[in-house]
N, C-alpha and C positions, 0 to 999 in steps of 0.2 A: 302570348297576351291571353286574355280570357276566351274560355268557349262559350261563355253564356249570352254571345251579343243578340241571339234571337229573341231573348227575353227584354231586351234593353228598350226602353222608349225611343220613337221614331222622332226625330228632330227635322229631317227632310225629305220629302218626297220629289221625285222627279217622275213625271207622267209622261209618257208618249212625244219626248223631246226629240224636235227636229234641228239640227244646227246646219246652216247654209251661208254662204256668200254670194247672193246674187241666185243664180240659178244653179249653183254648185253645192250639190249637199256633200256635207262633212261626214255627219252621221245622224243616223234616223232612230226612230222607234226606241229609244234610251226610256228604260222604265225600271228604277230600283229607289231604294231609300238609303238614308244614313241614320245611323241609330248613336244615340248618346251614350258617351265614353268610350267609343270603339276608334281605331286609327284604320281609314278607308282610303285603299290605293288605288289610283286609277294609272293602266299602264296600257301599252298597246305600241305598234310599230311607230315608226317614223312618218308623220304627217297624217296620224289617223285624228286628230283633234283632241288629245289630253289637255293641252293646255287652254283650247279654245272652250271645252267642257268646264274648265274651272272657271273660266272668265263669265260663263252662262250662271253659274252656281252662286257667283258674288254681285251679279246684277249689273256687271259690264258690259254685255253683250245680249238683247234680247233674242229669244229662238226664233226660229221660222215657223215653228209649231210648238205646242206642248205646255205645260206646266212646271214650274218650279215653286213647290210649298214649303213652307217655313211654319210648322204647325198647322193653321189654318189659311195663313197670309199666302198670296199669291205674288211672288216677288215682282212681277211685271204687270200686275194690275193693281199696283197700291200707288196712293199718292206721292208725291216728293217728301212730304212730312214724314209720311208712314216709312217709305225706302230708307230715308236718312236715318231713320231711329233702329231700322232692321239692321242696316249694314253696320250698325255699331256694337252689334252681337257677335260679331265675328271679326277676327284679326287674320290679315293676310300678309304672306311674304312671297315676293317674286323671285326669280331664278338669281338674279344680281344682288338680292339683299336689298337695294336701293337705300344705302345710309346716305343722308344728307353730308356731303363732303364739309359744306361750311358751318356744321354744327359739331361740337363736341358729341360723344356716345350718349353722353347722359341728356344733353339736349334732345338728341333724336326719339330717345324713349320718353321724353317727358313731352313731346309735341302732341299727340292724342290726348294727354291729359289737359294741356293748356288748351286744346282747341274744343274739348268736347266735356270738359267737367268744370266744376266751380272751385277745383280744390286752391290753395294758396301755394304760392313758391314753396314753401317749405313741406308742406304735404306732397306736393309734385316728385320734389327731390326724393323725399323718403320712399316714395312709389316706385320712382324709377330705380333706386340703388336696389329695392327689394327684387324687382323682375329682371334686374342684371345679375344680382346673386342667382337667384333661380334658375338662371340661365348658364351659369356657370363661370359669370365674369364679374367678380365682386369687386375687383380692382380696376374696370375700365370705364367709370364714371365720366372721369376727366380726360381721357383718351381722345385722340384724333381716329377717325374712322381708318384714315391711312396707315394708321400703326397696327393694326389689327391682321391676324393672319386671317385666310380663306375662312377657316371655321369658326373664329371669333367672329367674323363680320355676321355669318350666317346666324350663329347664337345671338347677336346683338339685334340683328333684325327680327329673329323670335320675340326676343323681350320686349321689342317696340309693340309689336303684333300683340303681345299678352297685355299691353299697357292698362286696356280698359276692361280687362277680366272676362274675354269673350268667352262665350259657350263653345262655338267654334274656330277652329284654327285652319287655315288653307293655305297650302306650301305647295309652291310650284319647284319641282326640281331641288330640295333643300339640300341634297348630299352631292349635288353635281359639283365637279372639279375638287372634292375634298380626297385628302390621303384617307387610307382605310382606316386609320386611327380616330382621326377627326371626325371620319364619317360613323364610326361605331359610338363615339361619345354624343353625337347627336341623337342617334339612335335611343341612347339610355336617356337624354332630355325629352324626348317625343314619349317615350315610355312612362317616363315620371310624370308628365305633365296630366298625362289619361290617368294613370293608376292613383295618384294622388289627390289631382285636383279636379278630376273627373271632365277635364276638357276632352272636347271632340275633336279628330284631327283627319283632315282631308288632304291627300297629299299626290300629286303626280309626282312618280319615280319611274327610273328605269334601271335602279340600283338592286340587282335580285338578292344580295345579302342583306341590306337593309330591308328590303319589303318580307323575306322571312323572318327576321328577326321582331319585327314590330307589328307586320298588319295582321287585324282581325281578319279584313274580307278585301278583297281586290275585286277590280272591276276592269273587264278585257274590253279594248276599243278594237276592233278588227278594221284595218285598213281597206281590206279588198270587198267586203260586204258592207261597209260601213252602217255597223252596227255592233251593238255589244254582245259577245258571242259567250261570254263565261263572268259568273259573279260567285265569290263564296271564300271560304277560308283558303289563302295560297296552297297550303300544303294536300288539301282536298283536291285542288282543282288539278295537280300535278297528276292524278289518278282518274278523274272523273271528268275533266274538262274535254272539249273537242280535241283530235289530235293536233291541231294547228297551235293550240294553246298549250297542251301540255308539252310540246316541242320547245316553244318561246320560254316556258319556264324550266324546261330541262336544258336549255341553250344545246339544243340539236338542231341540226341543218335538215328540213324537210323541203327546201328549194321553193318556198312559198315566200312572199313579200316581206312576211311580219318575222321570219324567222332566218337566223345567221348563223354561223357558227362562232362563237367567241367566249372570252370569260365574264362579259357583262352584257346588257342590254344597250348600253351604250355604244359599242361597237356594232351591236346589231343594227341599232337605227340607223348609223352612219351608213349604211349600205343602200344603194341606189333600189 
């Protein structure tokens, strides 16, 4: 990916964010930004709060403290109308893909267009077919979700998330459960969205190969200290981050709760 991320426009600013369930703090003192056109990856050990952070970023879970700013707009101090409009500026896919089984693939992709635009039926279909082709599924418009492979379902979910041409795309474990070839194809799609369409991608991932292939910057959430301990380009962090983060990125066992010997972070995160 590009090395000029430092000059990109700020889209999101997270200031002194604290995430908690009641009195149980998940993460605190989170301060970072997300820049236009980058792929920003959130990583860390099991239970550190990666997916929880994603929910805070998209307005599904208010922080115990701190702010999430989109430009000058505070996500959690906006009225419902402003918040609804703001949410339409980004697309979201969750780990399971969450396609509606009662709809065809094309109908799934057209659903946001039907709910949030004034496009007529022909225009909705045309836009949905374009997004599916963009995602590498040009012949899947009339298919049932059950007929798709795991990788195709992930692509279809991304096509639906892209239906409203969002500036930001949030992905929760997009490569989870995919074989290496399907995962590599998904990496190519994400790189294409950033490079050619200017889409900003924020994703939670544990797949090191994918992270090093596509990420501009990486945010490391530490489960023990319950805060962020590294932020920057992944290959830089292999050399300059705190030892436990370096070990995590190098798949080395240091005996700490966030590092276990494995060939992928999925195995590491399965450890107690």
